[in-house]
BAROSE-108442 format. One record per atom (N, C-alpha, C): y, x, z negated; residue in one letter. Coordinates in steps of 0.02 Angstrom, whole numbers, padded with zeros to 5 digits, always signed. Each point is the difference from the previous one (the first is absolute). Example, Ala and Ser with C-alpha at 12.3 -4.5 7.8 and 13.67 -1.06 7.14 Angstrom:
BEGIN
-00284+00660-00390a +00059-00045+00000a +00060+00045+00000a +00053-00018+00036s +00059+00042-00003s +00055-00039-00037s 
***
This chain:
BEGIN
+00163+02984-10043m +00017-00004-00069m +00072+00023-00011m +00026-00019-00056l +00068+00019-00016l +00002+00070-00027l +00049+00035+00024t +00008+00068-00025t +00059+00001-00048t +00008+00055-00030c +00054+00009-00049c +00068-00007+00032c +00008+00024+00061c +00064-00003+00034c +00019-00070+00021c -00049-00040+00022s +00016-00068+00022s +00021-00043-00059s -00027+00013-00060i +00020-00037-00059i +00071+00018-00020i +00017+00063+00006a +00067+00023-00017a +00052-00030+00048a -00018-00006+00063v +00046-00030+00049v +00012-00073-00017v -00051-00036-00020g +00007-00070-00019g +00042-00009-00062g -00008+00045-00048v +00039-00003-00062v +00073+00014+00015v +00013+00050+00042n +00069+00016+00019n +00033-00059+00036n -00037-00033+00043a +00027-00057+00037a +00016-00057-00049a -00043-00010-00048m +00012-00053-00049m +00061+00017-00043m +00008+00063-00018k +00059+00021-00039k +00064-00013+00040k -00002+00016+00064r +00059-00010+00042r +00017-00075+00006r -00050-00040+00008i +00011-00072+00005i +00028-00027-00065i -00029+00023-00056a +00023-00023-00066a +00072+00022-00011a +00017+00061+00016i +00069+00024-00008i +00047-00039+00045i -00020-00015+00060g +00041-00040+00046g +00013-00070-00027g -00051-00031-00027v +00007-00068-00027v +00046+00001-00060v -00008+00048-00044i +00042+00005-00060i +00073+00013+00021i +00010+00045+00047t +00068+00015+00024t +00031-00062+00031t -00037-00036+00039l +00025-00061+00031l +00019-00051-00053l -00040-00006-00052g +00015-00046-00054g +00063+00019-00037g +00010+00065-00011l +00061+00023-00034l +00062-00010+00042l -00007+00006+00065l +00058-00008+00044l +00020-00073+00010l -00048-00046-00007t +00017-00071+00009t +00026-00031-00064t -00004+00034-00056g +00025-00026-00063g +00074-00016+00002g +00043+00046+00025p +00072-00015+00002p +00018-00059+00046p -00041-00014+00048v +00014-00057+00044v -00003-00065-00040v -00048-00006-00044f -00005-00060-00041f +00054-00001-00054f +00025+00058-00019a +00053+00003-00050a +00066-00027+00028a +00008+00000+00066q +00062-00024+00031q +00000-00075+00010q -00052-00034-00020k -00004-00072+00007k +00056-00033-00040k +00031-00051+00029i +00054-00035-00034i -00029-00036-00061i +00031+00012-00055s -00024-00032-00062s +00021-00073-00002s -00030-00037-00044d +00017-00070-00009d +00057-00006-00051d +00053+00037+00013d +00058-00001-00044d +00035-00068+00006d +00015-00033-00056p +00031-00066+00003p +00067+00000+00037p +00037+00053-00005i +00065+00003+00034i -00009+00001+00075i -00048+00039+00024i -00013+00004+00071i -00027-00066+00026i -00045-00031-00038l -00027-00065+00021l +00054-00053+00002l +00047+00002-00049d +00055-00048-00001d +00045+00009+00061d +00015+00062+00017q +00042+00014+00058q -00034-00023+00064q -00065+00011+00005q -00036-00022+00059q +00000-00076+00006q -00008-00035-00056m +00000-00073+00001m +00069-00027+00019m +00053+00031-00027k +00068-00021+00018k +00014+00010+00074k -00023+00057+00027k +00010+00014+00071k -00037-00052+00042k -00061-00016-00020k -00039-00049+00037k +00033-00069-00003k +00026-00019-00059d +00034-00064-00007d +00062-00003+00043d +00038+00055+00002r +00060+00002+00042r -00017-00008+00074r -00054+00033+00021e -00020-00004+00070e -00023-00071+00017e -00037-00032-00045e -00022-00069+00012e +00060-00048+00004e +00047+00009-00045l +00060-00043-00001l +00040+00010+00064l +00006+00062+00023d +00036+00014+00061d -00035-00032+00061d -00066+00003+00001q -00037-00031+00055q +00009-00075+00000q -00001-00031-00059k +00010-00073-00004k +00070-00018+00022k +00050+00040-00019y +00069-00013+00019y +00008+00004+00076y -00029+00051+00030r +00005+00008+00073r -00036-00057+00036r -00057-00022-00027a -00037-00055+00031a +00041-00064-00004a +00034-00011-00055t +00042-00059-00008t +00058+00002+00050t +00030+00058+00009l +00054+00007+00048l -00023-00015+00071l -00061+00024+00016r -00026-00013+00067r -00014-00074+00011r -00023-00034-00054r -00017-00072+00007r +00062-00043+00009r +00054+00018-00033t +00061-00040+00006t +00033+00016+00066t +00023-00051+00033d +00032+00008+00064d +00074+00013-00011d +00023+00058+00019q +00069+00019-00010q +00046-00035+00051q -00028-00024+00055g +00041-00030+00053g +00021-00072-00013g -00031-00033-00046q +00017-00070-00013q +00066-00005-00037q +00039-00050+00020t +00062-00012-00036t -00013-00048-00058t +00036+00009-00052v -00009-00041-00059v +00043-00062+00008v -00031-00058-00007t +00038-00062+00003t +00026-00016-00070t +00063-00013-00003r +00030-00015-00065r -00006-00074-00015r -00020-00013-00060i -00009-00069-00021i +00054-00016-00051i +00033-00057+00011d +00051-00023-00045d -00030-00055-00044d -00012+00014-00063p -00032-00051-00042p +00046-00058-00015p +00066+00006+00010w +00047-00052-00015w +00021-00040+00063w -00033+00010+00055q +00021-00032+00062q -00003-00076-00004q -00046-00028-00038n -00004-00073-00006n +00054-00028-00046n +00029+00041-00042m +00050-00022-00048m +00071+00000+00030m +00010+00036+00053r +00066+00004+00029r +00010-00056+00050r +00064-00017+00009a +00017-00050+00049a -00007+00029+00070a -00017-00042+00047p -00005+00026+00069p +00068+00024+00023p +00001+00055+00035t +00063+00027+00023t +00012-00020+00072t +00062-00016+00014d +00021-00016+00068d +00043+00057+00025d +00001+00007+00064a +00042+00052+00029a +00074-00018-00010a +00016-00066-00006n +00070-00022-00010n +00025+00012-00070n -00044+00001-00050n +00020+00008-00069n +00012+00072-00021n -00018+00046+00040k +00008+00070-00019k +00072+00020-00001k +00020+00040-00047h +00069+00021-00008h +00012+00062+00038h 
***
């Protein structure tokens, strides 16, 4: 059977557990207070940073796709309108 002392030990253990849980709850409160708020200025800055990074990635990908080693051929749109040149006619 239960004696008076065993009941007191159980009550003391429950008090300790309850105090521990309450203390833990109070200590974790400030952690949630440090959460970044949904401030429009912060969200706007984050979106701008993300857009800049995406644009930079697209720019770098375009640079990689274009071949820097190729020479550009110049096209003369008036070549059919000019008279043929001879080596003898040059001044």
